[in-house]
N, C-alpha and C positions, 0 to 999 in steps of 0.2 A: 466678804462683800466689797471692802474698798478696792480690791484689784480689779472689779469690773469696770471701774472708771478709766482704767488705763490698760485695758486688754491689748497685748501687742498683736493685733490682728494680722499684720503683714508677715510677722515672724511665725505666727501659728500656721498660717497659710503655707509658707515656705517649708515648715517642718512637715506638714501633712503631705505635701506633694513629694517631698524628698523621701519620706518613709514609704510612701506608696510605690515609688519607682526605685527606692534604694539607690538613688543617684542624685547629686546636686545638679548635674548637667541637664538631665531630663526633666527635673523639676523647673529649672530655669527656662527651658524651651516651653513648657506648658504655661508658665506664668508670664513669659515674654520679658524676663529679665536675664541678667548674666549669671553665670555659675558663681561668680564671686559674690554677687549681691546675695544669692541664696545662702551661701556659706556664712556670710556676715550675719544675716538675719537669724539663722539657726544658732550661730554662737552667742548672739545677744539674748535669745531665749534661754540658752543653757545658762548664761551668766545670771539672768533673772531668777531662774528656777533653782540655781545652785546644784544642778545635776547635769551629767553628761548624757546626751540622747543618742549619739551615734558613735560607733567604734569605726574609725576610718581605717580601711584596709587598702592594700595595693590595687585590688580590683573591684572596689566598691565600698558599700556601707552595710553595717549590720546594726540592729536596734538594740539598745540596752533595755534592761528591765523597766526603767522609767519610761522609755519611749513606747514600749509595748503596752504599758498601761494608759498612756495618753493618746496614742495613735487611733484606736477605734472609736473613741469618744469624739475626737475632732473630725474624723472621716464621716461619722454618722451626722454630726452637727452641720458640716458644710454640705452634705448631700441634702439634708432637710432645707437648709436655707436656699439652695439652688432650686429644689423642687417647688418651694413657696414662691420664689421669684418667677419661675416659669409659669405657675398657675395665674399669678397676678398679671403677667404680660399677656397671657392667653385670654384674659378677661372671663375666665370660668373656673369653677372649683374642680379642677382635675388633679389626679395624683398619678405619679409614675412609680411603678413598682418593677425594679430591676431583677430579673430572674435568670440565674445560670442554670443550664440543664444539660445533662449528658445527652449526647446526640441521639443515641438509640431510643431513649424514652421520648425525646421530643418528636421524632418522625413516627414511632411506632404507636404513640398513645395521646400525647398532649396536643399536637398541632390539629388533629382532627376534632378537638373539643374546645378550642380556644373561642370559637364563635358563641358557644354557650355561656362562657364566662363573660364575654363582651355584652351579651344580651342581658345578663344578671347584673352587671356592674358597669354600666356605660360611662361612668365618670372616672374609671381607672384605665390607664394606658400601661399595658405591659411592655417592658423592654426585654426581649428574650435573646440571651447570649448562650449559644451551644458550645459544648467543650467535649473533651475525651475522658471526663470524669476527674480531672485534676484541676482544682480551681483554688484560688486565693480569694476568699470572699471578701475581706477587708481590701486587699490590693486591687481587686477587680470591681470594687464598688457594688457588690451584690447585696440586695435585700434578702433574697431566698436562693437557695441552691438545691436543685433536684439531683441526687447522686445515687450511684450504685455501689453497694457495699454492705457492711455489717452494722451500720448505724453509729459507729464510734469514730467521731472525728473531734479533735481537740478544740475546746472552746465553742462548741456549737450544741444547740438543741436539735433533736432529731425525732421525726414522727414517721413511723413505718407506713408506707403507702401500699405496696403490693410486692409479693414474692416474684422472683423472676428466674426460675430453674433453666439451666442450659441444656440444650439438645442439639444434635447434629442437623444441618440443613445443606442442600446441595442442588445442583441442576437435576431435573427429572431424569435426564439420560443417565447421569451418574447413579442416581437412586435405582435405576432398573437393574443395575448389575451388582447391587449389594444385597446379598441374601442373609448374611449374618455379621455381627460386629467385627469379627476377625477379617472379614473381607476389606475393611478399611485400610489394612496394612498395605494394600496395593494402591491406595489413593493418596493424593497430595493433601495433607491435613493442614488447614489453615489455623493459625494460633493467635492468641491475644498475648499481651505482656504478662499475663498471670500464667506461668508455665505449668502449674499444677492442674489446670483444668482437664486436659485430655487424659492424663493418667487417672484422675478421679472417675472420669467417665467410664474408661475401660474397666476400672476396678468394679464399678456398679454392674457392668454387663458380665463380668467373670471372664472376659477375654483378654489375652495378654496385650499389653500396650506396645506398639511398635516404636521404633525410634522415630521422633517426629521432627522433621527438617523442613516443614513448609514455611511460607512467609509469615511474618509476625505483623499484626494490625493493632493500632491503638483505638479502633472503632469498630464495633460490631456491625454498624451500618455499611462500612467499607468492606468488611469481611463478607457480609452477606451479598453484596454486589459482586465481589469477586467470585463467590460461590454460584451465583446466578449466571455468570459468564463461563462456568465450566472450569475454573481455575483449580477447584478443590472442594474439599468438604470442610465446613465451618462449624464451630460450637458457639451458639448464640443464645441469648434469652428469647426463647422460642415465642413467648406470648407477644413479643414486639413485632412479629413478622407474619401475623395472621393474614394480612392483605396479600402478601406474595405467595403464601401457601394456597389461599383461596383462588387466586388467578392462575395458579400453576406455574408461576415464574420460578418458584422454589419447591422443593420437595423434602419431607421429612422422612428418612429411610428407616429410622428406628425410634421406638417410643421411649427408650431409657433417657433419663435426665438426671442431672445433679443439681443440688441447691448450693450455688456458689455465692449468693448474695441476694439483696432485695433492693427496691427503689425506696428512697427516703426523702422526706422533705426536711430541709435544715435551714438554720439561720443562726446568726452569732448570738451567743449569750449576752455579749455586751451591748447589743443593739436592741433598743426598745422598739417592738413592733409598731408601725404605723397602722392607721385604719385600713389602708390599702393592703398592706402585708397581711393583716388579719383576714380580710375579705377573701384574698387569693388562697391563703392557707386553708380556711374553712371550706371554701368551694372545692379545692382540690381533694381534700380528705373525703368529702361527701361524694364527689364524682368517682374517686377510686374505689370507695366501699360499695357505691351502688352498682357497679359494673365489675363483679369479680372474675372477669375474663371468661365467662361461660361461652360466649360466642367463639372466643379463640380455641377453647378446648373442643368445641363442635367442629370447627374447621380442621383441627388436627386429627380428630377421629375420622372424619371423612377422607382425609388424605391417607390415613394408615389402613382403613378397613379393606379397600380394594387390594392393597398389596399383601395383607394378611390372608385374604381369600385366596389369592393367586398361589401364595406359598403353600396353603393347605391343599389346594388342588394338585399341585406338583408332588406333594408328599404321598397323597392317596393314590395317585396314578402310578407312582413308582412302586 
């Protein structure tokens, strides 16, 4: 308790900014002081704590175990202080929740439902930051992250939202010349940074996997856009592209799919959920479970049935 009477707030702020940026220089730019002043304040904090907080390397900084324990607490505390000040200045009891979201889930599912959340919780402002599924929750100042994967991320709590099997998509003209999975050997196959996805898909179909040399994408949204422009055939979480299938901008040539991951709602174990975080979390879980992608499956079936019928006619006529 006595330490609260002389908390070194400037030094703690200098440490938090330095830990977030892993740079004294960038921390100084953010706090509008010199790099030397930041370094001096951090050194004073280290002396007071009797612990080293940073390992100084030729090309930057790394955090010690003591720093890893202190940083998320300070990051959360300063975020809460900032939010409280913003609400006071706005003269209303509003809360900001910062959400990081993989871009495919944002465009394919979340954005079209945000007005429902706003109507249910008008006092909460969402700050939405999209990404390619690679995030640093503490460093990016995220309250919640919506991710694609297996639900196992170090230091986080995770709640399953929905499965997201992968299946091929392409331009309708490309789909018209694809009769069986082995026909894909003649096409340009668009890839993600997860190299195992196409081999797994071909294994499910029983067709041999060709040598895959197409461009690599870090976003399924960008991959689908390339496919819609006729660049090649992409392997994407099919449920996130129901609108493109419905309008005919994209086609799904084959029904085979693979389970490569799911969408998860995550937050740091070290971060005590705010009322706004809990409200968004509960709303998102309910919304995901209330709509189990039945409409998406209907769209996919409508897309596949005419092609299946055409193939059947060609076989019987032969």
